[in-house]
C-alpha positions as CSV (number, residue, x, y, z in Angstrom):
1,M,0.0,0.0,0.0
2,Q,1.3,3.5,-0.9
3,S,1.8,6.0,2.0
4,L,-0.7,8.7,2.5
5,L,1.9,11.2,1.4
6,G,2.3,9.2,-1.8
7,F,-1.4,9.3,-2.5
8,V,-1.6,13.1,-1.9
9,L,1.4,13.7,-4.2
10,L,-0.2,11.6,-6.9
11,A,-3.5,13.5,-6.5
12,L,-1.8,16.8,-6.7
13,T,0.1,15.8,-9.8
14,A,-3.2,14.6,-11.5
15,L,-4.9,17.9,-10.6
16,A,-2.0,19.9,-12.0
17,A,-2.1,17.9,-15.3
18,A,-5.9,18.0,-15.6
19,V,-7.7,20.8,-17.5
20,P,-9.7,22.8,-15.0
21,V,-13.5,23.1,-15.4
22,A,-14.1,26.5,-17.0
23,R,-16.2,29.0,-15.0
24,S,-18.7,29.3,-17.9
25,E,-19.1,25.5,-18.1
26,Y,-19.4,25.3,-14.4
27,D,-22.1,28.0,-14.1
28,T,-24.1,26.6,-17.1
29,N,-24.1,23.0,-15.8
30,V,-24.9,23.9,-12.2
31,A,-27.8,26.1,-13.5
32,A,-29.0,23.1,-15.4
33,G,-29.1,21.0,-12.3
34,L,-26.0,18.9,-13.1
35,R,-23.5,17.8,-10.5
36,L,-19.8,17.4,-10.8
37,L,-18.6,14.0,-9.7
38,R,-15.2,12.4,-9.2
39,L,-15.4,8.7,-9.6
40,E,-11.7,7.8,-8.8
41,K,-8.9,9.4,-6.9
42,G,-7.2,12.0,-9.1
43,A,-9.5,11.4,-12.0
44,E,-11.0,14.2,-14.1
45,P,-14.5,15.0,-12.8
46,V,-17.6,14.3,-14.9
47,W,-21.0,16.0,-15.0
48,K,-24.0,13.9,-14.1
49,S,-27.7,14.6,-13.5
50,E,-29.3,13.9,-10.1
51,D,-31.0,10.8,-11.7
52,E,-27.6,9.6,-13.1
53,K,-26.1,10.2,-9.6
54,L,-28.8,8.0,-8.1
55,Q,-28.2,5.3,-10.7
56,L,-24.5,5.2,-9.9
57,K,-25.5,4.4,-6.3
58,I,-27.9,1.7,-7.5
59,D,-25.1,0.3,-9.6
60,G,-22.8,0.3,-6.5
61,Q,-20.4,3.0,-7.9
62,N,-18.9,5.2,-5.1
63,F,-18.1,8.8,-5.9
64,L,-17.5,12.2,-4.4
65,D,-19.9,15.0,-5.5
66,I,-17.4,17.8,-5.6
67,T,-19.7,20.4,-7.1
68,E,-19.6,22.7,-4.1
69,V,-16.0,22.3,-3.1
70,Y,-14.4,22.1,-6.6
71,E,-13.1,25.6,-6.9
72,R,-12.0,25.6,-3.2
73,S,-10.1,22.3,-3.6
74,E,-8.5,23.6,-6.8
75,K,-7.2,26.7,-4.9
76,L,-6.0,24.5,-2.0
77,A,-4.1,22.3,-4.4
78,A,-2.6,25.3,-6.3
79,N,-1.5,26.8,-3.0
80,K,0.0,23.4,-1.9
81,K,-2.3,23.4,1.2
82,V,-3.4,19.8,0.6
83,A,-0.4,18.2,2.2
84,A,-0.1,15.2,4.5
85,K,2.0,15.3,7.7
86,K,3.5,12.1,9.0
87,V,2.0,11.4,12.4
88,N,3.5,8.9,14.8
89,Y,0.8,7.4,17.0
90,P,1.5,6.2,20.5
91,S,1.6,2.8,22.1
92,I,-1.4,1.8,24.3
93,S,-0.8,3.2,27.8
94,H,-4.0,4.6,29.3
95,Q,-5.9,1.5,30.3
96,D,-6.6,2.9,33.8
97,A,-8.5,5.8,32.1
98,V,-10.2,3.8,29.4
99,N,-11.4,0.7,31.1
100,P,-13.8,2.4,33.7
101,L,-15.3,4.5,30.9
102,L,-15.9,1.4,28.8
103,E,-18.0,0.0,31.6
104,D,-20.4,3.0,31.3
105,L,-21.3,2.3,27.7
106,S,-24.9,1.1,27.5
107,I,-26.8,-0.9,25.0
108,D,-30.1,0.4,26.4
109,S,-28.9,3.9,25.8
110,M,-27.9,3.1,22.2
111,K,-31.2,1.5,21.6
112,G,-33.0,4.7,22.7
113,Y,-31.0,6.8,20.3
114,L,-31.6,4.3,17.4
115,T,-35.3,4.0,18.1
116,K,-35.7,7.8,17.5
117,L,-33.4,7.8,14.5
118,T,-35.3,5.0,12.7
119,S,-38.6,6.6,13.5
120,F,-38.1,9.3,10.8
121,N,-39.5,8.2,7.5
122,N,-36.0,8.8,6.1
123,R,-33.0,10.9,6.9
124,Y,-32.4,11.9,3.3
125,Y,-30.3,15.1,3.1
126,R,-32.7,17.0,0.9
127,S,-35.9,16.1,2.8
128,S,-37.6,17.8,5.7
129,T,-37.2,14.6,7.8
130,G,-33.5,14.7,7.1
131,R,-33.4,18.1,8.8
132,D,-35.6,16.8,11.6
133,A,-32.9,14.1,12.2
134,S,-30.3,16.9,12.4
135,D,-32.4,18.7,14.9
136,Y,-32.8,15.5,17.0
137,I,-29.0,14.9,17.1
138,F,-28.2,18.6,17.7
139,N,-30.7,18.8,20.6
140,T,-29.6,15.5,22.1
141,A,-25.9,16.5,22.0
142,T,-26.7,20.0,23.3
143,A,-28.6,18.5,26.3
144,L,-25.7,16.2,27.1
145,A,-23.3,19.1,27.0
146,R,-25.4,21.5,29.0
147,G,-23.7,22.9,32.0
148,K,-20.3,21.4,31.0
149,D,-17.5,23.9,30.6
150,G,-15.4,23.7,27.4
151,I,-18.0,21.9,25.3
152,T,-19.8,23.5,22.4
153,V,-22.3,21.9,20.0
154,S,-22.8,23.8,16.7
155,A,-24.6,23.3,13.4
156,F,-22.6,23.3,10.2
157,N,-25.0,24.5,7.4
158,H,-24.8,23.4,3.8
159,S,-26.5,24.4,0.6
160,F,-29.1,21.6,1.1
161,T,-31.8,21.0,3.7
162,Q,-29.9,18.8,6.3
163,Y,-27.1,20.2,8.3
164,S,-24.1,18.6,9.9
165,I,-23.3,18.8,13.6
166,I,-20.0,19.3,15.4
167,A,-19.6,18.8,19.1
168,H,-16.2,20.2,20.3
169,I,-14.5,19.4,23.6
170,D,-11.7,21.8,24.4
171,G,-8.4,20.4,25.3
172,A,-6.4,21.3,28.4
173,S,-4.0,22.8,25.9
174,D,-4.1,23.7,22.2
175,G,-3.1,21.1,19.7
176,P,-4.4,19.1,16.7
177,V,-8.0,17.9,16.9
178,T,-9.0,14.3,17.2
179,I,-12.2,13.6,15.2
180,L,-14.7,10.8,15.5
181,G,-17.3,10.9,12.7
182,G,-20.3,9.2,11.3
183,H,-23.1,10.2,8.8
184,M,-26.6,10.8,9.9
185,D,-28.4,10.6,6.6
186,S,-30.2,7.6,5.1
187,I,-31.6,6.9,1.6
188,N,-34.1,4.6,-0.1
189,L,-32.7,4.1,-3.6
190,R,-36.2,3.3,-5.0
191,S,-37.5,6.7,-3.9
192,A,-34.9,9.0,-2.5
193,M,-37.0,11.9,-1.3
194,S,-40.0,10.2,0.1
195,G,-39.2,6.5,0.4
196,R,-39.0,4.8,3.8
197,A,-35.3,4.5,4.9
198,P,-35.0,3.8,8.6
199,G,-31.2,3.4,8.1
200,A,-30.7,1.4,11.3
201,D,-27.3,0.1,10.2
202,D,-26.5,2.7,7.6
203,D,-25.6,4.8,9.5
204,G,-27.9,4.8,12.4
205,S,-25.4,2.4,14.1
206,G,-22.5,4.8,13.8
207,T,-24.6,7.7,14.7
208,M,-25.8,6.1,17.9
209,N,-22.2,5.0,18.7
210,L,-21.1,8.7,18.6
211,L,-24.0,9.8,20.7
212,E,-23.2,7.1,23.3
213,I,-19.5,7.8,23.5
214,F,-20.3,11.6,23.8
215,R,-22.7,10.8,26.6
216,V,-20.1,8.8,28.5
217,L,-17.4,11.3,28.2
218,T,-19.5,14.3,29.1
219,E,-21.0,12.6,32.1
220,A,-17.6,11.6,33.3
221,G,-16.3,15.1,32.9
222,Y,-13.5,14.0,30.6
223,T,-11.0,16.7,29.8
224,P,-8.8,15.8,26.9
225,A,-5.2,17.0,26.7
226,T,-5.9,18.2,23.1
227,P,-9.3,19.0,21.5
228,V,-11.8,16.3,20.5
229,E,-14.6,16.6,18.0
230,F,-17.7,14.5,17.3
231,Q,-18.9,15.1,13.8
232,W,-22.3,13.9,12.4
233,Y,-22.3,14.4,8.7
234,A,-25.1,15.4,6.4
235,G,-25.4,14.2,2.8
236,E,-23.0,11.3,2.8
237,E,-25.4,9.4,0.6
238,G,-25.2,12.3,-1.9
239,G,-21.5,11.9,-2.4
240,L,-19.9,12.8,0.9
241,L,-21.3,16.3,0.7
242,G,-21.3,17.3,4.4
243,S,-17.9,15.9,5.2
244,Q,-16.3,17.4,2.1
245,D,-17.6,20.8,3.1
246,I,-16.2,20.5,6.6
247,A,-12.8,18.9,5.7
248,T,-12.3,21.5,3.0
249,Q,-13.1,24.3,5.4
250,Y,-10.6,22.9,7.9
251,A,-7.9,22.7,5.2
252,E,-8.7,26.3,4.2
253,D,-8.5,27.5,7.8
254,G,-5.3,25.5,8.5
255,V,-6.8,23.4,11.2
256,E,-4.5,20.6,12.3
257,V,-6.1,17.2,12.6
258,Y,-4.3,14.5,14.7
259,A,-6.6,11.6,13.6
260,M,-10.0,11.0,12.1
261,M,-12.0,7.8,12.6
262,Q,-15.3,7.2,10.6
263,L,-17.9,4.8,12.1
264,D,-20.2,3.9,9.2
265,M,-22.1,0.6,9.7
266,T,-21.1,-1.2,12.9
267,A,-24.0,-3.6,13.8
268,Y,-24.2,-6.4,11.2
269,T,-22.5,-9.7,10.7
270,A,-24.0,-12.2,8.2
271,P,-25.4,-15.3,10.0
272,G,-22.8,-18.0,10.3
273,R,-19.9,-15.6,10.2
274,T,-17.7,-14.5,13.2
275,P,-18.1,-10.8,14.2
276,H,-15.0,-8.8,13.8
277,V,-13.7,-5.3,12.9
278,S,-12.7,-5.0,9.3
279,F,-10.2,-2.1,8.7
280,M,-10.3,-0.5,5.3
281,T,-6.8,-0.2,3.8
282,D,-7.6,2.1,0.9
283,N,-7.8,5.9,1.2
284,V,-6.7,5.8,4.8
285,D,-3.6,6.4,6.9
286,S,-1.8,3.1,7.5
287,G,-0.2,4.3,10.8
288,L,-3.5,5.3,12.3
289,T,-5.0,2.0,11.2
290,T,-2.2,0.1,12.8
291,F,-2.8,2.0,16.0
292,E,-6.5,1.2,15.9
293,K,-5.7,-2.5,15.5
294,S,-3.9,-2.3,18.8
295,L,-7.0,-0.9,20.4
296,V,-9.0,-3.9,19.2
297,D,-6.4,-6.2,20.7
298,E,-6.4,-4.4,24.0
299,Y,-10.0,-3.5,24.6
300,L,-12.4,-5.4,22.4
301,S,-13.8,-9.0,22.7
302,I,-13.7,-9.5,18.9
303,G,-10.8,-9.6,16.5
304,Y,-10.1,-7.8,13.2
305,D,-9.2,-8.3,9.6
306,T,-8.6,-5.9,6.7
307,G,-10.3,-5.1,3.4
308,R,-10.9,-2.4,0.8
309,C,-14.1,-0.5,0.1
310,G,-13.2,1.6,-2.9
311,Y,-12.9,5.4,-3.6
312,G,-15.5,7.5,-1.8
313,C,-17.1,4.7,0.2
314,S,-17.6,6.9,3.3
315,D,-16.7,10.2,4.9
316,H,-13.1,9.3,5.8
317,A,-12.3,9.8,2.1
318,S,-13.2,13.5,2.4
319,W,-10.4,13.9,5.0
320,N,-8.0,11.8,3.1
321,E,-8.6,14.0,0.0
322,N,-7.5,17.0,2.1
323,G,-4.3,15.4,3.4
324,Y,-5.6,14.5,6.8
325,P,-5.0,11.1,8.5
326,S,-8.2,9.1,8.5
327,S,-9.4,5.6,9.1
328,M,-12.4,3.4,8.5
329,P,-13.2,0.4,10.8
330,F,-16.1,-1.4,9.3
331,E,-18.7,-3.9,10.6
332,T,-17.5,-7.0,8.6
333,T,-15.5,-8.1,5.6
334,F,-16.5,-5.7,2.8
335,G,-18.8,-7.5,0.4
336,T,-20.5,-9.5,3.1
337,D,-22.0,-6.4,4.8
338,N,-25.6,-5.7,5.4
339,P,-27.6,-6.3,2.1
340,N,-30.6,-4.4,3.4
341,I,-29.1,-0.9,3.4
342,H,-30.6,1.8,1.2
343,S,-34.0,0.3,1.5
344,A,-37.0,0.1,3.9
345,S,-35.6,-3.1,5.2
346,D,-32.6,-1.6,7.0
347,T,-34.0,-2.2,10.5
348,V,-32.9,-3.7,13.8
349,N,-35.0,-6.8,13.0
350,V,-32.6,-8.0,10.2
351,N,-31.1,-11.3,11.0
352,G,-27.5,-10.5,11.8
353,F,-28.1,-7.0,13.3
354,S,-26.6,-6.9,16.8
355,F,-26.4,-4.2,19.4
356,E,-23.8,-6.3,21.2
357,Q,-21.6,-6.1,18.1
358,S,-22.1,-2.3,17.7
359,L,-21.2,-1.9,21.4
360,E,-17.7,-3.2,20.5
361,F,-17.4,-0.4,18.0
362,A,-18.4,2.1,20.6
363,K,-15.6,0.7,22.8
364,L,-13.2,1.1,19.9
365,G,-14.3,4.8,19.3
366,L,-14.1,5.6,23.0
367,A,-10.7,4.0,23.4
368,Y,-9.4,5.8,20.3
369,I,-10.3,9.2,21.8
370,V,-9.0,8.6,25.3
371,E,-5.7,6.9,24.2
372,L,-5.0,9.7,21.8
373,T,-6.0,12.6,24.0
374,S,-5.0,11.6,27.5
375,A,-2.0,13.4,29.0
């Protein structure tokens, strides 16, 4: 596997060699309702209609919808701001801090979050119920943070209906931020705007993991040595829209990111298979992934393997595109994951859906934060 720096240099070289999209072409196509998509890392973008975009998802083709970050990304590349820094991650050493917090994680609490999340007809990023889901997460995180010093919960608005949410915990000192992310939106590929899409696994599971970890840390009064952020992304199913917007903004502002972990689908193992964490090895930071494997060995009751999910498979790719170290632990070997996603059948009643398994990923996310941000 190439290093993250190698990937970034290749991407910058491809961007420099490519013919930029002309302003007149951009304005004309956007006015016509077309979207600018990148189908492979470093590839020239292509224009697609919303219907063609949806068909790509039906066909299993991942992509980044770069329409709204294209010019910003071009400027970043031209100014050499998209650059990866080599990060050396520590050895596991904070068991005394991590283990008591792991005991506070609650399946009943996660069930409560997921019951509400799946009650929306869908959480599609262009629908009113998608915004309702944002409101629920924002209000829940705000309530958890109420009265706690050094914690802020804010909305990150986009050009579409749904908004992303960032919960920021100040560090005892300044330093690079450690991010735990997941996407809040869901989609029914038969009827994106109005179709039933409970999204229990995709990505209700990751969303409830973040809420539960945030609950445990806020109730414990955890003060990290360096800042921590929980980020719930809007519009992942539309081509990583929310996370691209945020990651590009961070790159423009020169925000330093220590690590980014994406929890997207954490609750399913096909019947007859052994539950495990599957670490994606493409479009991620290999050093961060190695560190997270050590967390599995130390804190989880399940093992791990590795796999690849392709370009643009989830929001970690947005951070990777901007030169930040990111990672993607997944619910099972890619290709044997939940076959019910993107439909009305993505519910907790699917044979193979397990809150006990998802709890293991909550442990992983909590251990990741505490091990990386404890003094």
